N, C-alpha and C positions, 0 to 999 in steps of 0.2 A: 587431494584438495576437494574432489567431488564428494568423497565420503564425509569430509568435514562439513561441507555445505549442507549435505543431507542431514547430518547430526544437528546442525543449527536449525534447519527448517523443522525437523521433527521435535526438537526440544522446545522451540517457540510455540508450536501447535499444542504440545502438552501443557505448557504454562498458561496459554490463553484459555485452554479448556478447563482450567481450575482457577478461576479468577480470585476466589476468596483466599486460597492458599498462596497464590502469587502476591496478592496485595499485602498479606500479613508479613511474608518474608521480606518483600521490598521495603516496607516501612521499618521493620526491625533493623535491616541492614542500613537504611538511610540514617537512622538515629546514631548507630555506631560509627559509620564512616563519616557522617557529617560532623559529629563531635570531634573525631580525630583530625579531620581536615582543618576545622576551625582553630583548634589549639595548635596544630602544626604550623599554620600560617603565622601565628603569634611567635612561636618558638623560632621559626625560620627568620622572621624579621628582627627579633630581639637577640637571639643567641647565635644563630648560624650565619646570617648574612654579615659579611665584613663591613667595617666602618667605611664611610664614603671618602676615604683619603688614600693617597698613594702608598702602597705596601703598608697597610695599617698594622700588620703584625710586628713592625719595627718601632711603633710608637709607644712610648711609656710616659708615665708621670712620676714625679718625685714628691714625697711628702716628708715633713718633720714628724718623727714618731716619739711619743713620750709614754713609755710603759707604765710609769708610776702615776700618771694622770689618767687613770682609767683607760689606758692604751689609746690615748688621744692621737689622732692623725691630723696635722694641721698643714695648711699650704706653706709656701716658702716666703722668705723675705727678699727684699731687693738686693742687699749685699750677698745673701745666700745664692740668689740667682746668678750673680756675677761669678761666684766661686764655682758653681756647678757647670757653668758655661766655659770658664777659662782654665779650671784646674782638673779637668777630666779628659780622658782620651777615648772614651767609648761612644761618644755622641757625635753625630755629623751635624746636628742642629739642636739648639735649645731656645725655647721661647716661653715667655710668661704673659699672663693676661689678667685683667681685673674688670669687674663689672662697671658699667657706665650707663647712666640713665639721663641722657640730655633732653632738654625741652626743645621741641621743634616749634618755632614761631614764624610769623610772617605768612602763614597760610590759614586764613579764617581763625578757627579756634586753636589755642595752643595744644600740643600733644606731647606726651612723654614717650620716648622711644626706648626700646631695649637695645642697648649698645654694649660694646666691649672695647676696652683699650688694650692694645697688644704691642709687644716688643717687635723689633725690626724683622726678625726671622720667622715670624708666626706663620705666614702663608707658605713659605718655602719649607718649613719644618713639616707641615701637614702635607705638602706636595700637591696643592691644588691651585692652579692659576686662575686669574679672572676670566670670566666669559666675555666681558667688554672692558676696554681700557686696561688698567694694570692694578697690581696690588701695591702695598706700601714700600717705599724705598728706605734703605738704612739711614740715610741722612735726614729723613723726616721724623726719626725717633729722637728728636731733640726739642727741648722747650723753645717755643717761638717759631718752629718750622713744622709744627704738627697739625696745622689747620687743614687737614685733608681727611676724607672718609672714603671707605669702600662700602657699597650698599649690598644688601642681600637681594636676590632676585625678586622676592615678594615685595620688599619696600620699593624697589625700582619700579615695579609695575603699579604699585599703589600711588606713589608720588608723581611719577613721570609717565605713566601709561605705557611703559616699556619703550620709551623713545630713546634711540641711540644718542640723541643730543644731550642726554642726561650727563654723560661723561664730559667734564669740563665746566659744568654749571655749578652754581653755589646754593647752599641752603643755610638757614640761620639756626644754630644750635647753641642754647644757653646764651643767647644774645650776641654770639660771635659768628663770623662768616667762615664756612668750611667749603672747600672745593671737592666735588665728587670726582674721584680719579679712576674708579672702577666699579664693576658689578660682578658679583660672584655667580657661579652656575646655579640652576634651580635646585639641584640635589644637595648643595653644600649646607651643612649645619655646624654651628660652633659646638664643640664637644662639651664644654663646661657651661654653656648657656644656649640651649637649643632654640630659644625664642629670640636670639640675637638678630637684629635687623641691620646693624651697621658697625663698622670697625674703624678705629682711629688710632694713631700712634700713642703708645704709653707715655713717652717723653717725660720721664721722671727728672726732677731737678737733682743736682749733685748731692745735696744733703740727704736725700733718701737712700743713698748707697753707703752712708757712714756706718761704722760698727755699732753705733747706738741703736740702729734700726734692725739689728739681727733678730730680735724677738717680735718684730712687727710683721706677723705672718699673714699676708693677705693676697698673695699672688699665686694663681694656679699655673703650674709648669707643665709643658709638653716637650718631650725630647725625642729625637729620632736616633735609634741605634745605628752605629756604623755597620756596613755589610760584614757579615761573618761574626758579629758580636751577639752573644746571647744575653738574655735577661739576667741570668745568674752571674755572668761576668760583670755586667753593669752594677748589680746589687753588691758584689764584692768590692768593686772600686769605690762605690758610694759609702759603704761601711768604713773603708779605710780613710776616706776623706772626712767622714764624720768624726773619727777618732782624732784626726789632725786638728780639726776645727775646735773640738772640745779642749785640746791642749793649748791652742792658740788664743781662744776666747773663753776662759773658764767661767767668767761672770755671766755669759750669755746663754750657755747650754748646761743643763744638769748632767750629772755623770752617766745616767742611763739613756740620754737622748741619742737618737741615731737617725739615719735617712733610709727610707723605704723606696723601692722601685717596683712599679706595677704596670703591666700592660694596659693600655687604654681599653681594649675590648673586655678585659676582665673587670675593670672598674665600672664599665657601662652596665654589665649584667650581674655584678656581684650580689646585689640585694634581691633582685627578682628571680635569679636563676633557680634557687630551691623551690620557689612557689610554682614556676612554670614546669619544672621537672615533675613535681607532684601531680600537677594537672595533666601532664602528658601521660604519666602512668595511670591516672584515673580514667582517662578516655580509652587507654589501651584495655583496661579491665572491662569497660562498657562494651567495647568491640568484641572481646572474648566471650562475654556473656551473651551478646547478640549472636555470635557464631554458634555457641552451644545451643541456643534456642533454635536456630535454623537447622542445625544438625539433628536435633531432636525431631523437628517437623519432617525433615527428609527421611529420617529413619522410620518414623511412623508411616509416611507415604510409601516408602520402599517396601514395607511389609505387604501393602496392597498390590505391589507390582512383581511379587516373587514369581507368580506363574508366567507373567509376560517375559521376565528375564529367563526363566527356565525354558520356555518355548523358543526364544531367540537362540539360546545355547544349544537346544536340541536340533535346531535348523543349521547349526554350524558356526554361530558367532563365537569368536574367541573371548576369553575373559577381559583382555585389554580392550576389545571392541565395546563390550558392555560398559566397562569403567569409563571409557572415553565418552560414550553417549551420556552417561549420568553426570560426568564432570562438565560437559558442555552445558547441560541444563543449569548446573550450579553456577557456572561462570555467567550465564545470561542473567540469572537472578542477581548475582553480585554486581554486574555492570549497571543493571537497572537501579539497584540500591545505591551504587556510587553516584549515578546521575542525580537521583533525588537527594543524596547526601551533599552533593556539591551545592545545590540550591540552598539547603539548610545551612551549610557552612558559610555561604556568601552572606545570608541574612544574619547569621550569628556573629561574623566578624564585624559587620557594620554596627550591630548593636553593641558589641564589646567595646569598640573604639569610641562610640558615642557615650557609652556609660562611664568610661573611666580613662579619658585621654591623659590626665596628668599623672596617673600612677603607672603608666606603661611607657618605658623608654622607647624611643623611635616609633611611637604610635602612628605617626604619619606615613610610615613605610609599610604598615600592615594592610594587606588587601589580597584580592584574588589575582594571581599571576600564573605564569607558565609552570613555575615550580610547584605551586599549590595544585594545579590540575594534574601534573605528573604524579604527585603524591597520591591524589585521589584515585587515579587509574591504577597505580601500583598497589594501593591498599585494597581496591576492589578485586583485582586479580588474585592477590594473596588470600583475601577473605574467601573468594570463591573456592579456591583449592582447600583452604583450611576447613570450612564447614562441609564441603562436598566429598572429600576424599574418603573419610571413614564410612559414610553411608554407601558410597559407590563400591568400595571394597567389600563391605558387609553383604550388600545385595548380590554382587557378582559371585560371591562364595557360596551361594545357596546350593544345597544338594538337589540335583535334578530329580532323583527318585522320590525324595521326601516331598518336594514341592508339588510334583505332578500327581502324587498319591492323594486321592480325595478323602481317604480315611485318616490322613495325618491331621493331628490336632494343632500342630505348630512345628514349623521347621526348625532345624538347628540354627539357621541364620536369624530367624525371628527371635529365638530365645537369646542368642548372643546380642542381638540388637537391643533387647530389653535391658541387658546388663550395661551396655554402652550408654543408653539413655539415662539410667539411674546414676551412672558415674558423672555424666554431664550435668545432671541436676545438682549433685553434691558440689561440683566445681562452681556452678553458677551461684549457689548460696554462699560458698566461701568467698568468692570474689565480691559479691554484693555486700557481705558483712564487712569486709576490709574497707570498702569505700564508705559505708555508712559510719563506721567507727571514726575514720578520718574526718568526715563531715561533722560528726557530733563533737569531736575535739575542737575543730575550728569554730563551730557555733558557740561553744562554751567560751573559747578564747576571746572572740569578738565581743560577746555579751559582757564578760568580765572587764574587758578593756574599756568598753563604753560606760561602765559604772565608775571608772576612775574619775575622781574629781580633779579638774584642771587647776583648781586654786583660785578661780575667778568665775564670774557669771557670764557665760557666752551669749545669753539670750538677748535679742534686740540690740545687737552691737554692730555698728557699721565701721568698717576699717578702710583706710586708704593711705597713700604715701604722698608726701610733698618733698620735692628735692629742689633746693635753691641753687641756682648757678653762681659759681664763684665770680664770674665776670660782673654780675649785678650786685651780689651781696658779698662784698670783699672781706668783711671782718665778722668776728663773732658777735659784736655788738649789733650789726645790721641784721644778722640772722635771728638773733634773739628778739629783736624789735619786731621782725616780721611775724614770728609765732605769737608774740605778745598781743599783736593786733588781730591775728586770724582766730585764735582760740576763743576769745570772747564773742566775736561775730558768729562763730559756729554755735556757741552756747545759746545765743539769742534766737536761733532759728526755731520756729514753732515746732513742737513735738520732740525737741532735744532736751534730755534730762541732765546729761553731763558730757563733758568732752575732755580727753586727755591726750598727751603726745608722748611718744617714746622713741628712742633711737632703734630699738629692736622689739618688734611685736611678737608676742607668743604665737607660735604656729605660722608665722609669716615666711618661713623658709630661710631666714638669716640668723646669724648669731655673732656675738662679739665677746671674747673672753680675755682675761688678763691676769697677771700675777700681781700681788701686792704684799705689803709688809704690815703686820699687826704689832702695835706697840706692846712690849712686854711679853710677847709670845715666846714660850720656851724654845730654845734652839733644837731643831730636828736633826735626825740622822743625816749623814752626808748624802746618801742616795735618795732621801725622801724629799719630794718637792715642797716648797713653801705654799702659803695660801694662794688659791687660784679659783676663779669662777667667772660667772657671767657679769658683765658690766653693762648697765643701761642708764641712759640719760632720760629723764622723764620730767613732765610738767607737774606743777603742784596738784592738779586735779586728776592725775593719771590713776591713782589708786581708787578714787571715788568712781571714776568712769568704768573701770573694770570690776569694781567691787571686790578688791583684794582686801582681806580683813587686816585691820591694825591690831597687832598683838600687844605692843607696848610702846610707850613714848608718843611721838607725833610723826606726821608725814610732813612734806615740804609745804611752805607757804610762799606767798608773793614776796615776802621780805628776804627769802634766801637768794641773794644776788651776789654779784662779783665783789661788792664792797663789804660783805659780811663774812662771818666765820664759815669756812668750808664744812659742809655737813653731808651726811650719807644716811640712807635707810637700808637696812639689811633684812634678809629673810630669816625665818626661824631655823632653816637648815644650817645657815652660817653660825647662828647662836649655838645650835646643838654640837657643831664640830669644834668651835674655837672658844666658846664661853659657856660650857655646859652647866656650870654651877655658879655663874656670875651674872650680874646685871650688865647687859651689853651697852646700856645707855651711858654715854660719856666716854666709851672706849674710842681709841684712835687708830687709824690706819693710814697708809700712804702708798703712793705709787713711786716707782724709781725716779729719782731726780737726776737731771743732767749733771755731769761732773762740775764741781765748783759751786753748785747752787744748793741752798738749804732745803731740807726735807719739808714738804708741804703736807702737814698732818690734817686729816679729815676726821671730824667727830661724828660718831654714830648718835643720831637723835631719835630713831624709831626702828621698830621691828614689825615686819608684815609677814603674812603667810607665804609659803613657797608656792610658786606657780609652775605648772608644766610649760615646757617651751618647744622642744623639737618634736615631741610625741608623748602620748599618754603613757607609753611604756618606757620612756627614756630614763636613764639613770639621773638621779638628782645631783645638780651642781649648786654650789652656793650662789646667791644672787645679791649683787651690790648695786643699789640705785643712787644716782647722783642727780642733783637739780640741773636742768639744762641751762639755766641762767648763769650757773657758775662754770660751765664747761663749754657751752656753745654747741650748736649742731646745725649742719646745713641740710640734712635729710632726716625727716621725722615721719614716723607712722602715726596716724591720728585714729583714735578710737572714739566713736560717738555713740552714746547710749540714747536710744529713742523710746518713745512711748508705743510706737506701732512697728510696722515692717521697716527694718533699717534701710533696705535698698530703696524704698519709696522716698526716703529723705535725701537721697544722693544729689538730686538736681538742686534742691534748696541749699545744701551744704556747699556744692560747687559754686553757686552764685555768691555765697558769703566769702569764699576764698577769692574769687575774681573781683570782689569789691575792694580787696586790699591790693591785689596785683593781678591784672588781667592775663598776664603771660604765664601764670603758674598753673599747669594742668594737674588734675588728680589722677593718680595711677593706681593700679591694683585695687580697684574698688570692689570690695567683697564683704559679706557678712562674716562675723566670727564663727557662726555656725557652719558656714561653708569651709572655712579653714580647718575646723575640728574634724569635719567629715572627711576632708581630703587626707588628714593625717592617718586615718585608719582605712583609707581607700583600698590599699593593696591587700590588706588582710580581709576586708569585706569582699573584695572581688574574688579572692581565692575561696572564701567561704561560700559565696553564692554559686560559683561554678562547680565546686566539689559537691555542694548540696544538690545542685541540679543533676549532675552525673550520677550521684548516689540514688536519687529518686528514680531516674531512668533505669538504673541497675535493679532497684527493688521491684519495679513494675515488670521488667523483663524476666526476673527470676520467678516472680509469682506466676507469670504467664507460662514459663517453662514447666513449673511444677504442675500447674493445672493441665497442661498438655500431656505430660507423662501420666498423670493419674487418670485422665480421661481415656487415654489409649489403653492403660492397664485395665480399667473397668470394662472397656469394649472387648478386650481379648479374653477376659475372665467371665464373660456373660454366662457361659454354660456352667462354670464352676459355681458361680453365685446362685444360679438357678437350682443346681443340685443341692447346695447347702440349704436353701430356703425350702425346697421340696422335702428335705429331711427334717425340717422343723426349726432351722436356725432363725432366731429373732432378727428383726430389722436393726435393732441396736447392735447386735453382734456383727452384722454385715457392715454397718456404719463404722464400727470400731476397727474392723479388719482393714478397710480401705484407708481410714485416717491414720492408723498405726503405720502403714507402709509409707505414707507421705511424711509423717512426722519423723520417722527413723532417718529417712533421707535428709530431711531438713537439719536434724540434730547433728548428723555426720558432717554436713556442710558448715554448720555453725562452729563445730569443734575445729575443723580445718581452718576456717576463717579467723578464729581467735588466734591460733598459732601464727598465721600469716600476718595478722595485724600487729602482734607483738614484735615480729621481726621487721616489718616495713615502717611502722610508725616512728621509728627513730629518724627517718628522713623528714618527718613532719615536725620534729621537735623545734626547729628554728623558727617555725611559723606560729608557735603557740605562746600564749601569755597566761601565766598563773594557772596552767593546766598541765598535768603530767601526760606524756604520751601513753602511759599505761593506766590511765584513770579508770579504776574498776567500775565506777558508776556508769560511765559511758559504755563500757563493754556490756554490762548487764542490761542496760536499757535497749541498746541496739540489738542484742541477742534476743531479748523478749519481743521486740518489735518485729524482727524478721521471722521469728518462729510463729508469732500470731498471724502475720500476713500469709505465711506459707500454709498455716493450718486452714485459714479461710479459703485459700486457693484449692486445697484438697477437699473442702467441704462440699462443694457443688458436685464433683464426680462421685463423692461418697453418698450423697443423698440420691443421686441418680441410680446408684447401685442398689439402694434399698427399695427402689420402685420396679425392679426387675420382676416380671411375671414368670414364675418357674415353668409353667406349661408352655408359654411362648418360647422361652429360652431353649427348653429341651426339644421342642418341635423343630426349631430352626436348625439345631444341630443334627 
């Protein structure tokens, strides 16, 4: 212990005595360790930390799967939920839920809340009890007995200031009185709606469980596997049940339809997992480059300490004793770099969460905690050994006779050290090129994605949602009348150029699809599904507000109402698929009619351009528009085109809505530009972070090359002096030094190209319209890296040309 403390004190004195060297090493390590710690904190929160439910590994979700409909996965229907609950033996609990957006009134201004309606076993299936009061009772999951709510911890604190008296009190939701029966713990989050603030019983009426509702897929399902039951066993049983249901209800399910079972934790991380693993690999490369840089610096510094080590050895110090002393110095540097890296990581994590909270699942759980600190400590210790071991072994292996001989021009250890330094430079360049190629591919991908036309003009477009409570607006006629009053009032607001309403807003996060019949369409193969696509209810001015181009025919007018002929507008994608060589105007289509009722044919009166919906890179689905006056709608997204900043018009638009009904709040008030930006947010985040790490890697590699070449010039001062004394031109000396650096760089570039070709397959899922082997990206990155490396070699090379032969020979 005494000798270890002695090593610590001696190592600290050596590092303090070389402040420039120590500062460079600590900053280099801080960048590498800080980047790794920041990304690990995200990976830990999103991928590694279990979901905040009891035994989350037993929680699964079930979806309807349609292979022939672009491998569509849809939620379950109400009668399907009953089947999966009552006709299976692998689950100990099955629950479903659906989004709910009640209007809170009776408290100053009305407010729309993020809610969820859940079936009776929802909380018991998740295994999380209430922190105050209780959760929902099975008997409350019935119409007429469902006026109870459970609050989230956040809503409880906001509405009731965390008062225990909140349990048992009442609140007004959609004009009806609900009793607060419980409050959930602070860490509880709804899996399918992480912004959920309150829960109420689903309480579906009996008709929603009829067989006619089997294709009405709108419920998210959560199930808990029985003890000892695997996911594979559950999947096999559900596949068997799917086969039974297809035989029992052939008109409801296509022949290739089936049921899928997935663990909740896999669903939570499925989309972002590849991006996070790529980033984790990228910061690992940055750390390796930093370690190679520090190892180079230590090797160069060790060359100046060979005589010191030789003298210690001559006085009786063992090789292990020398290695331990040098490793202690490396660990001190690593711990200092780790402490600085932790500060960088803390700032980076905060910036990351602020930059992109909507594109990171479980973003609220990301932060500095004990796990993050232990990771930083472990990384620091590992790094200290990684970059310190080779220099320590190299130095301790010096020949005592060669080192102490004053006539020796360079010891064997020093020559071996030069070879190691060159190998490290090649590795640095290879790692940097791999990162730069990945960043270049992502930059191209995001750039091409942003050039994709969404099919409408997103500029100066304000969007928000209005949801009408059934208790106040009982019928379709009342709901239509409300929007008939609101839309003209909004259009009259100064600065508003056009206003439209739609049941499903592009890039709004929702979608609604359905199957339909086309009159006269040729019968398809048995396993091939019929026409299917997006269904939207819109106001007459919707296409004008979004500036969706009219291709043929007309759009809706105020005369398209319940008493007139049913009409529809379709997009050009639907025309391309179903009427490629025909005039679609006048064609008819229909939705499934209840048994015993005649088919209600809808006539196509117009064709508009196709609009992107879920994302700029999403596969195109056909789009079918219906006038809301003929279908009714209790919840509509409003799009308002303005002459200036759309968000600046929000208060005046809100006043126009309240002039019709004071109790109707505006929710999800955003500009369309924000929605578009959010749709590419994950790719943009990956691009920015990988670009940042690549830039760091490029700088560190350039510094590493510069260091090696500078040391090489210093070691070859006598050789250069002799060459110049014998008549060598300065250009010859310049080429000699540059050639050495360029050869190392080209070797690293070749190794990096091979590594990129092997690793970029992992990046393929993150790319859009760019191949992972894009030759232009490889050529540009290789040229950039070679140019930067050449510049890094240039300064030492120029210094070599200024060597005075007389001074160099006299020093020797």
